[in-house]
C-alpha positions in Angstrom: -24.8 66.7 -28.6 -24.3 69.1 -25.7 -22.4 67.6 -22.9 -25.0 68.9 -20.4 -27.9 67.1 -22.1 -29.6 64.7 -19.7 -30.4 61.3 -21.0 -30.0 57.7 -19.8 -27.0 57.2 -22.1 -25.2 60.2 -20.8 -25.1 58.4 -17.4 -22.6 55.9 -18.9 -19.6 58.2 -18.4 -17.0 55.6 -17.9 -17.9 52.3 -19.3 -14.8 50.5 -18.1 -16.0 51.1 -14.5 -19.8 51.2 -15.0 -20.1 48.3 -17.5 -19.0 45.5 -15.1 -21.1 46.9 -12.3 -24.2 47.0 -14.4 -23.5 43.5 -15.9 -23.3 42.2 -12.3 -26.6 43.8 -11.4 -28.2 42.5 -14.6 -26.9 39.0 -13.9 -28.1 39.1 -10.3 -31.6 40.2 -11.5 -31.6 37.5 -14.2 -30.8 34.8 -11.6 -33.6 36.1 -9.4 -36.0 35.9 -12.3 -34.8 32.4 -13.1 -35.3 31.2 -9.5 -38.7 32.8 -9.3 -39.7 31.2 -12.6 -38.5 27.8 -11.5 -40.4 28.1 -8.2 -43.6 29.1 -10.0 -43.2 26.2 -12.4 -42.9 23.8 -9.5 -46.0 25.3 -7.8 -47.9 24.9 -11.1 -46.9 21.2 -11.4 -47.9 20.6 -7.8 -51.3 22.2 -8.2 -52.0 20.3 -11.4 -51.0 17.1 -9.7 -53.6 17.6 -6.9 -56.4 18.8 -9.2 -59.4 16.5 -9.3 -60.8 17.2 -12.8 -60.6 19.3 -15.9 -62.7 22.1 -14.2 -60.2 22.5 -11.4 -57.3 22.3 -13.8 -58.8 25.1 -15.9 -59.4 27.2 -12.8 -55.8 26.6 -11.6 -54.4 27.3 -15.1 -56.4 30.6 -15.2 -55.3 31.6 -11.7 -51.6 30.7 -12.5 -51.7 32.7 -15.7 -52.9 35.8 -13.9 -50.4 35.2 -11.0 -47.6 34.6 -13.5 -48.4 37.7 -15.5 -48.5 40.0 -12.4 -45.3 38.5 -11.0 -43.5 38.7 -14.4 -44.5 42.3 -14.9 -43.5 43.1 -11.3 -40.2 41.3 -11.6 -39.3 43.0 -14.9 -40.2 46.4 -13.5 -38.1 45.6 -10.4 -35.2 44.6 -12.5 -35.5 47.8 -14.5 -35.5 49.8 -11.4 -32.5 48.0 -10.0 -30.6 48.6 -13.3 -31.6 52.3 -13.3 -30.5 52.7 -9.6 -27.2 50.8 -10.4 -26.6 53.2 -13.3 -27.3 56.2 -11.2 -25.0 55.0 -8.3 -22.2 54.0 -10.7 -22.5 57.4 -12.4 -21.8 59.1 -9.0 -18.5 57.1 -8.9 -17.5 57.0 -12.5 -19.1 60.2 -13.8 -16.3 62.5 -12.6 -13.5 60.4 -14.1 -13.5 61.9 -17.7 -13.7 65.5 -16.3 -10.9 64.8 -13.8 -8.7 63.5 -16.7 -9.4 66.7 -18.6 -8.5 68.8 -15.6 -5.2 66.8 -15.1 -4.4 67.2 -18.8 -5.0 71.0 -18.6 -2.8 71.2 -15.5 0.0 69.3 -17.3 -0.4 71.4 -20.4 -0.5 74.8 -18.6 2.0 73.7 -15.9 -0.3 75.2 -13.3 -2.3 73.8 -10.4 -6.0 74.0 -10.4 -8.2 72.7 -7.6 -10.3 69.7 -8.8 -14.0 69.8 -8.4 -16.9 67.4 -8.6 -20.7 67.7 -8.2 -21.9 67.8 -4.7 -23.6 64.4 -4.9 -20.6 62.5 -6.4 -19.0 59.9 -4.2 -15.4 61.1 -4.9 -15.7 64.4 -2.9 -13.7 63.3 0.1 -11.1 61.7 -2.2 -10.7 64.9 -4.2 -10.5 67.1 -1.1 -7.3 65.1 -0.2 -6.0 65.3 -3.7 -6.5 69.1 -3.6 -4.6 69.3 -0.3 -1.7 67.4 -1.9 -1.8 69.7 -5.0 -1.8 72.8 -2.9 1.1 71.5 -0.7 3.1 70.5 -3.9 2.4 73.9 -5.4 3.7 75.7 -2.3 6.8 73.5 -2.3 7.5 74.2 -6.0 7.1 77.9 -5.5 9.6 77.9 -2.6 12.2 76.6 -5.0 11.4 78.8 -8.0 14.2 81.2 -8.8 13.3 84.9 -8.6 12.0 86.2 -11.8 13.9 89.2 -13.3 11.9 92.4 -13.6 
């Protein structure tokens, strides 16, 4: 697969960083769903307790079925959107990590300094600007002490 192909699974660039973040988001969403379900169940029990007869119970049951279906679909859609947003945000942080590792390996292999780059929307831009300043300063220091090359 081409490394530039865009799919939802390509957003999982660094699972050690993104995995725990997405697990936390999913757990939080599940807890919200659980609380909402418990609240709906308690409302249903209360409405059945105050219903006068089978007609009212049937009406309440029909109303609760529709309400529960709409809320359930909405909550699942919301959970999906939160997970997708969490994936996109975590990719802005963890996405550059494999590429930066490759750049560092290339610098070590070639014994040369290359400025590190990230996409414009990645969150590591300011951090990498500082790293690039350090790399340039170290490169200049190393070149000051290089012996002159014979011609």
